[in-house]
N, C-alpha and C positions, 0 to 999 in steps of 0.2 A: 476389977485389980487393975492396981497402979504397974506398969510396966516401963522399964527404960528402954527408949530406943536407941540408945548407944550401946545398948549391951547385947551382942548378937544373938546369945543364946536363950534369952527371953522373946517368947512369941509376941509377933505383930496383933495388935489391933483387928479383926476383921472387918469393924465397922468405919477405919478410916477409910477415908478415899485415896487411891492410887491416884499418882499425877500423871497426867498424860504425857506420853513422847511426844516431842515435836519434829515432825518431818526436817530432815536436811534440806538445805536450801538447794536448789539448783544451780552448779556452775554455770550453765549454759544460760542461764538467763539471768546472768550478771551482766552487766555493761561492760564493754571490754575498752579498755584505757588508751587514749590516744598512742602512739610509737612518735615519740621525737625523731624528726628525718635529720640526719647528719648535713647541715650546711657545707657547703664546697669549701677549700681550703682557698684563702686568699692569697695570691699570687706575691711573695715579698716585694717591698719595696725597694726599688733600685738605690734610691737616695740611701735609707736604712745599710741597706747592704756596704755600699760604698763608703759610709761613715763607719761601720765595722771594720771592713777591710783594712780602712787607712789605719787605723787606731792599732788594728794587730801588726799591720807593719812596721810602725813607729816603735813598738814594742822589740820585734827582732833586731832593730836596729841597735837597740841599749843592750838589748842581751844576744849579741850574734853567736856564742859557742853552745849558747845551750841547744838541746836537742828538741826541745819543744820549738824552736825557731825554725828547724829546717821543715819540721811538720805543718806548723801554720805556714808555711811558704808556699807547700804541696797543696795546702786548701784552699788559699788565696786565688791560685795561679786559674781556678776555672772561673777568674774573673778579668783574666786579663786583655779581653777584648775590650774592656770599660777604657777610655782614652784617660781618665784621671789614676786609674789604678797603674796602668800598666806601667809608666816612669816610676813610682814608687815600691812597685814590686821589683824592679830590673835594679833599682840602686837599693834595696833591700839585700837582695839574693850577692849581689856582689861583697857586701859587708860579709855576711853570713860565711858564705864559703871560702873566702879567704880565711876568716876566723877560724871555721872548722877545720882546714887544712892544718893548722897550727896544735890542734888538740893532738895531744901523745899518743894515746889511749882512745880512739873510739868505740862504742858498745857497738854491739850489733845490731841495735837499733838503731842507732845513729847512722852506720854505715848503710842500711837498708834506705832508711829516708834519704839517704846524699844520693843512691842511685836512681831513685824515684826524681829527685830534684834535676840530676844531672838530665836525664830523660826527657822532663819537660823543658829545661835546657834546649836540651838538641830538636825542639818543635817551633822554635822561636825563627821567624823567616827575617827577622832583624836582629841588630846587635850581633852580629859573628864575631867580631873582634872581642866584645867582652865574654860569649863564650866558650872562646878556643882558651883566652886564659885562666878561666874557671875550671873547665876541664882540664889542662895541663897542670894546675896547681894541686886539683886532686890526684889525677896519678900520679902525681909524683911523691903523693904522701906514703909513707912506708907498710901502713895497712889499709890502703886499698885495694879493692878487689881482689884477687887472687881464689885458689879454690875452696877455702872456707867459707866463703860467701856465694849463698846462692841465690839468686833473684827471681821472681816469680816470672811466669811466661809471657806475660805480658807486656814486661818492660826487657825482653830479650831480642832487643831490637838491632836492624843492619846497620842504623845511623850509628849506632856506638863506633863500629868497624869503620863505616867509611869517615867518620871526622878522624879518628885516630890515623887514618892515609892523610888527609888534608895538616894533619899537625906537623906530622913527618914530613910532606911535602913543602910545608912552608917553613921550616926549620922550628918550629915551635916546640918540638922534640926531636932531640937527638939520639939518632939510632943508635951510637956506643955510649953517652953519658946517661943516657935515660933507660939502659939493657933492663935492671930490676923492675922499672916501671912496665916496659911492655912484656916481660914475663908472667908479672902477675895479670896483668891484662889477657893474656892469649889462656892464662890457667883458667881464670873467672869465666871466658868465651867458651872453655871445654866443658862446663856446668851448665850450658844450655842444652835444651834437650834435643835431640835429635832433628825435627823440623826446621826450628828457627837457626840450627847450626847449619843446616842445608841451603836456608835462603840468604845466608851471609857467605855462601861458598866461595862464590865470586869475589865479592870484595877480599876476600881473606885471601885468596889466591892472588888476586893484583897486590895486594901487601908483600905477601912473599916473593912475587915475581920485581918489583919495584925496589923492594928495601931487604936483601937477602941477608937472612938471620935464622939459620937452621934451627938454632938454640930456643928460638923464640917460637918460633911459627909451628914447629915439631911438638909443639905440647897440644896444640888442637887436634883431636883426633875424631874420626869422620866413621860409621859404621861401615859403610862400604869398605875400609882399608882392610877390614878383619873378616869381610863377608858383603854379602847383597842387603841392601838396605832393609829396615826391619819392615814386616809387613804386619800392620797393627790388626786385620781382621783375620788373620791367620792364626797369629798369637790367640786373641780373645779367643776364637770359637775351640782353638784346642784346649784353652784353659777350662771350657765350658765342658767340653766333653763333645763336641760338635764337629762330628767329621764332614765339613762342608768343603767341598771341592772348588778349588780357584782357577782362575784363568790360566795361570801360569803353572798348573798341576794336572792338566789334560794330558792324556800320553798322544803321542804322536800317533797321524792317523795311518793305516796300512797302506805300503806302498804299491800294492795291486794285489786283485782280489785271487784266491786260491784259484779260483777255477779257471783262470787265466793262463797257469803254470802248468805245462804237461807234466804227466804222471810218469817218475825215473823210471826207465826201460822199455815203456811203452812205444810201439813202431810206429812211425809216422805214416799216417793214412792218405794216400795218392790223391790229390785234388783237394785237400781241406783246406781252409784259409788258416793262415799262418799269423799269429796274435804279433803285433811289433811290439817289443821290447819284452816279451815271454822268452824264458829258456828254451832251446831245445831240448827234447827227451835224450836220453842216453842212447845212442846209437843212429839216431836219425838222420846226422849229417854224412856220415861215413856209410853205414848200412852194414850188412851182416857180411862179412867175409864168406862164408860159406855161399849165399847167394849170389856173389859177384863170380865167384869162381865158375857158378853152374852156368851163369849168362854167358861168361866168355866162352865156355866147352862148347853152348848150342852155338853161338856166333861162327865159332871155328868150325863146327862139322855141317852146318847146313848153307854156309855161305858159297857162292860159286866163285869160279876167279874172275877177277874184275870189278865184283860188285862191295858195296860197303861192308865192312867187317872183313872179308879175306886176309888171310896171312899168308905169306911166302916161306917156304920151310926153312924156319931159322930166322926168317926175319920179322923186324917189327910190326905192329900193328897199324894195319889200313887207317885211313879216317872214317870216325863213325864207330870205332872200336873200344871206346873211353869206355869208363866203365860205370856209367851214370845213362846207358843206354835203355831202351825199353827190354823189360822181359818178355821174350817170345813165349812162354809156355808157362805153366802151373811148375811151381815149386816140388810138388810132390815125385815121389818115386825115386829110384836112384839114378845116379849118375851114367850117362848115355857112353859106351866103349867108345875110346877115340879109334880112328881108322889109323891101321896099321900103314907106316911109310913105306914105300918100297924100296929095295934094295937093303 
């Protein structure tokens, strides 16, 4: 009987041989492909970097008011040690900064790039006259610095404050004519984090002392003016819920041990050592008035005329009749009757 092999309802011919199933190939037996080892990066060619930097500086001189020009100058500053790049960079910086100082509304990004560029300029050990000229030109821009422009902590440097003092001392800036620029600068310094402000505190105090202007320098506030400096470790532990005790949180040591203080009202023990600085028990210095009276009575009764402690009738006590004399007998029992006086 003929059967259709494609029809699943038709039974297969039992006489047809079943194809053998070949075992799967073992992956472990396959040879491993060699892994290509990455070659170390070749260092850049100094000549090629120099050529690229000089071309970029030429573009900056042709487009000095562009935001990209300031960003390019900051990128090329890494090659400032190259003797061929340095003079070209300084010439391009002067073109760009004087052009940006004429831009009426610099964008926040442009302002940020300018702050970084000025920080790079302040690192130069030469061309100080050119740096002072450019810094003064940017300070006088009505939109420069101010409280609305924050700067990364890496560029919140004391050299800004020191160079401002130099400009005021050399009359490159006038304390009265450039008052608005100084106020904006002080407001910008006030946005610095506390650590960088404290690092510049001496320079700021020198500015306030040498160039008095309370409406300028009073805009810079330090955390210590409204309380102690912030304790970052303590604040972090409080935020995490950790009750770690710090050195300045330790309680003061007890001034004296309780055992060194005599109990209140306990009588002083004769012959016992006295702890220096410990408060005496109540009644230890003056003694019990009743016992003092008993001792005086016994002295008056047992003393013979002429002996210490004897007293004349109606007279003052003789030598040795002080209240602090030795006790002649026990205090138990009633008082002895006083001898009757003749007459």
